[in-house]
ChimeraX commands (.cxc) that place a marker at each C-alpha (Angstrom):
marker #1 position -0.73,-6.93,-12.29 radius 0.5
marker #1 position -0.66,-5.83,-8.62 radius 0.5
marker #1 position -4.58,-6.48,-8.31 radius 0.5
marker #1 position -4.05,-10.01,-10.35 radius 0.5
marker #1 position -2.03,-10.76,-7.60 radius 0.5
marker #1 position -3.74,-9.64,-4.65 radius 0.5
marker #1 position -6.79,-11.50,-6.08 radius 0.5
marker #1 position -4.86,-14.47,-6.34 radius 0.5
marker #1 position -3.68,-14.49,-2.51 radius 0.5
marker #1 position -6.88,-13.63,-1.17 radius 0.5
marker #1 position -8.50,-16.74,-2.97 radius 0.5
marker #1 position -5.56,-19.02,-1.92 radius 0.5
marker #1 position -5.91,-17.68,1.51 radius 0.5
marker #1 position -9.44,-18.40,1.91 radius 0.5
marker #1 position -9.51,-21.30,0.19 radius 0.5
marker #1 position -6.62,-22.32,2.80 radius 0.5
marker #1 position -9.22,-22.23,5.63 radius 0.5
marker #1 position -9.53,-25.79,6.58 radius 0.5
marker #1 position -12.91,-27.08,8.14 radius 0.5
marker #1 position -13.64,-30.43,9.23 radius 0.5
marker #1 position -15.37,-33.21,7.03 radius 0.5
marker #1 position -18.70,-33.66,8.03 radius 0.5
marker #1 position -19.91,-37.13,7.79 radius 0.5
marker #1 position -23.16,-38.81,6.46 radius 0.5
marker #1 position -25.33,-40.21,8.69 radius 0.5
marker #1 position -26.34,-42.76,7.00 radius 0.5
marker #1 position -24.74,-44.49,4.08 radius 0.5
marker #1 position -26.37,-46.58,1.10 radius 0.5
marker #1 position -24.84,-49.73,2.21 radius 0.5
marker #1 position -25.10,-49.40,6.19 radius 0.5
marker #1 position -27.56,-52.31,6.09 radius 0.5
marker #1 position -25.87,-54.95,4.17 radius 0.5
marker #1 position -22.53,-54.18,6.57 radius 0.5
marker #1 position -21.02,-57.19,8.51 radius 0.5
marker #1 position -20.49,-56.67,12.26 radius 0.5
marker #1 position -16.68,-55.93,11.74 radius 0.5
marker #1 position -17.68,-53.51,9.13 radius 0.5
marker #1 position -20.00,-51.63,11.32 radius 0.5
marker #1 position -17.01,-51.71,14.17 radius 0.5
marker #1 position -14.50,-49.95,11.24 radius 0.5
marker #1 position -17.11,-47.56,10.08 radius 0.5
marker #1 position -17.90,-46.32,14.15 radius 0.5
marker #1 position -13.94,-46.08,14.24 radius 0.5
marker #1 position -13.74,-43.70,11.20 radius 0.5
marker #1 position -16.71,-41.64,12.49 radius 0.5
marker #1 position -14.87,-41.47,15.68 radius 0.5
marker #1 position -11.51,-40.10,13.99 radius 0.5
marker #1 position -13.49,-37.50,12.23 radius 0.5
marker #1 position -15.16,-36.16,15.46 radius 0.5
marker #1 position -12.18,-36.53,17.24 radius 0.5
marker #1 position -10.37,-33.96,13.68 radius 0.5
marker #1 position -13.62,-31.67,14.46 radius 0.5
marker #1 position -12.96,-31.13,18.13 radius 0.5
marker #1 position -9.16,-30.26,16.96 radius 0.5
marker #1 position -10.77,-27.56,14.43 radius 0.5
marker #1 position -12.31,-26.36,17.62 radius 0.5
marker #1 position -9.40,-25.43,19.33 radius 0.5
marker #1 position -8.10,-21.76,18.88 radius 0.5
marker #1 position -4.66,-22.52,19.16 radius 0.5
marker #1 position -4.45,-24.16,15.66 radius 0.5
marker #1 position -2.39,-22.32,12.85 radius 0.5
marker #1 position -5.67,-22.21,11.28 radius 0.5
marker #1 position -7.65,-20.12,13.70 radius 0.5
marker #1 position -4.90,-18.63,14.89 radius 0.5
marker #1 position -4.29,-16.95,11.35 radius 0.5
marker #1 position -8.36,-16.26,11.16 radius 0.5
marker #1 position -8.44,-14.80,14.50 radius 0.5
marker #1 position -5.71,-11.98,13.10 radius 0.5
marker #1 position -6.79,-11.37,9.65 radius 0.5
marker #1 position -10.38,-12.95,8.96 radius 0.5
marker #1 position -12.22,-12.63,12.39 radius 0.5
marker #1 position -15.41,-14.36,10.44 radius 0.5
marker #1 position -13.52,-17.55,9.30 radius 0.5
marker #1 position -13.10,-18.69,12.89 radius 0.5
marker #1 position -16.89,-18.24,13.81 radius 0.5
marker #1 position -17.37,-20.35,10.21 radius 0.5
marker #1 position -14.64,-23.17,11.57 radius 0.5
marker #1 position -16.55,-22.85,14.92 radius 0.5
marker #1 position -19.71,-23.84,13.28 radius 0.5
marker #1 position -18.70,-26.19,10.82 radius 0.5
marker #1 position -16.63,-28.27,13.82 radius 0.5
marker #1 position -19.88,-28.44,15.64 radius 0.5
marker #1 position -21.95,-30.09,12.91 radius 0.5
marker #1 position -18.99,-32.22,11.98 radius 0.5
marker #1 position -18.94,-33.71,15.63 radius 0.5
marker #1 position -22.76,-33.63,16.07 radius 0.5
marker #1 position -22.74,-35.77,12.26 radius 0.5
marker #1 position -20.56,-37.94,13.90 radius 0.5
marker #1 position -22.14,-38.72,16.68 radius 0.5
marker #1 position -25.06,-39.00,14.70 radius 0.5
marker #1 position -23.32,-41.60,12.59 radius 0.5
marker #1 position -22.30,-43.45,15.22 radius 0.5
marker #1 position -25.34,-43.94,17.11 radius 0.5
marker #1 position -26.85,-44.87,13.72 radius 0.5
marker #1 position -24.35,-47.52,13.22 radius 0.5
marker #1 position -24.37,-48.88,17.01 radius 0.5
marker #1 position -28.30,-49.37,16.48 radius 0.5
marker #1 position -27.74,-51.16,13.19 radius 0.5
marker #1 position -25.31,-53.85,15.14 radius 0.5
marker #1 position -27.45,-54.52,17.98 radius 0.5
marker #1 position -29.79,-55.33,15.51 radius 0.5
marker #1 position -27.86,-57.86,13.78 radius 0.5
marker #1 position -26.46,-58.76,17.30 radius 0.5
marker #1 position -23.34,-58.19,17.13 radius 0.5
marker link #1:1,2 radius 0.2
marker link #1:2,3 radius 0.2
marker link #1:3,4 radius 0.2
marker link #1:4,5 radius 0.2
marker link #1:5,6 radius 0.2
marker link #1:6,7 radius 0.2
marker link #1:7,8 radius 0.2
marker link #1:8,9 radius 0.2
marker link #1:9,10 radius 0.2
marker link #1:10,11 radius 0.2
marker link #1:11,12 radius 0.2
marker link #1:12,13 radius 0.2
marker link #1:13,14 radius 0.2
marker link #1:14,15 radius 0.2
marker link #1:15,16 radius 0.2
marker link #1:16,17 radius 0.2
marker link #1:17,18 radius 0.2
marker link #1:18,19 radius 0.2
marker link #1:19,20 radius 0.2
marker link #1:20,21 radius 0.2
marker link #1:21,22 radius 0.2
marker link #1:22,23 radius 0.2
marker link #1:23,24 radius 0.2
marker link #1:24,25 radius 0.2
marker link #1:25,26 radius 0.2
marker link #1:26,27 radius 0.2
marker link #1:27,28 radius 0.2
marker link #1:28,29 radius 0.2
marker link #1:29,30 radius 0.2
marker link #1:30,31 radius 0.2
marker link #1:31,32 radius 0.2
marker link #1:32,33 radius 0.2
marker link #1:33,34 radius 0.2
marker link #1:34,35 radius 0.2
marker link #1:35,36 radius 0.2
marker link #1:36,37 radius 0.2
marker link #1:37,38 radius 0.2
marker link #1:38,39 radius 0.2
marker link #1:39,40 radius 0.2
marker link #1:40,41 radius 0.2
marker link #1:41,42 radius 0.2
marker link #1:42,43 radius 0.2
marker link #1:43,44 radius 0.2
marker link #1:44,45 radius 0.2
marker link #1:45,46 radius 0.2
marker link #1:46,47 radius 0.2
marker link #1:47,48 radius 0.2
marker link #1:48,49 radius 0.2
marker link #1:49,50 radius 0.2
marker link #1:50,51 radius 0.2
marker link #1:51,52 radius 0.2
marker link #1:52,53 radius 0.2
marker link #1:53,54 radius 0.2
marker link #1:54,55 radius 0.2
marker link #1:55,56 radius 0.2
marker link #1:56,57 radius 0.2
marker link #1:57,58 radius 0.2
marker link #1:58,59 radius 0.2
marker link #1:59,60 radius 0.2
marker link #1:60,61 radius 0.2
marker link #1:61,62 radius 0.2
marker link #1:62,63 radius 0.2
marker link #1:63,64 radius 0.2
marker link #1:64,65 radius 0.2
marker link #1:65,66 radius 0.2
marker link #1:66,67 radius 0.2
marker link #1:67,68 radius 0.2
marker link #1:68,69 radius 0.2
marker link #1:69,70 radius 0.2
marker link #1:70,71 radius 0.2
marker link #1:71,72 radius 0.2
marker link #1:72,73 radius 0.2
marker link #1:73,74 radius 0.2
marker link #1:74,75 radius 0.2
marker link #1:75,76 radius 0.2
marker link #1:76,77 radius 0.2
marker link #1:77,78 radius 0.2
marker link #1:78,79 radius 0.2
marker link #1:79,80 radius 0.2
marker link #1:80,81 radius 0.2
marker link #1:81,82 radius 0.2
marker link #1:82,83 radius 0.2
marker link #1:83,84 radius 0.2
marker link #1:84,85 radius 0.2
marker link #1:85,86 radius 0.2
marker link #1:86,87 radius 0.2
marker link #1:87,88 radius 0.2
marker link #1:88,89 radius 0.2
marker link #1:89,90 radius 0.2
marker link #1:90,91 radius 0.2
marker link #1:91,92 radius 0.2
marker link #1:92,93 radius 0.2
marker link #1:93,94 radius 0.2
marker link #1:94,95 radius 0.2
marker link #1:95,96 radius 0.2
marker link #1:96,97 radius 0.2
marker link #1:97,98 radius 0.2
marker link #1:98,99 radius 0.2
marker link #1:99,100 radius 0.2
marker link #1:100,101 radius 0.2
marker link #1:101,102 radius 0.2
marker link #1:102,103 radius 0.2
marker link #1:103,104 radius 0.2
view
């Protein structure tokens, strides 16, 4: 019973580690979007980038817990946050190019 409890706690602890969402750079319907829809998608990608920047901060509860109990978790979160920010930037650039093609 004790092993099951420890294992369950460990799984829940590792599963609770928050990682930023990595957006897809090119969406299936991007080319058919209107100018307003492109603006909305750019705003969404900007929000994902902002959230990823927040996750890079060592002051978040996830990172503090990872520093204290599971140091590789900090490294994984930092790497994922960098990937999420790059993907959000690439998405914004892609959508901006589409807006330019549509003369928005």
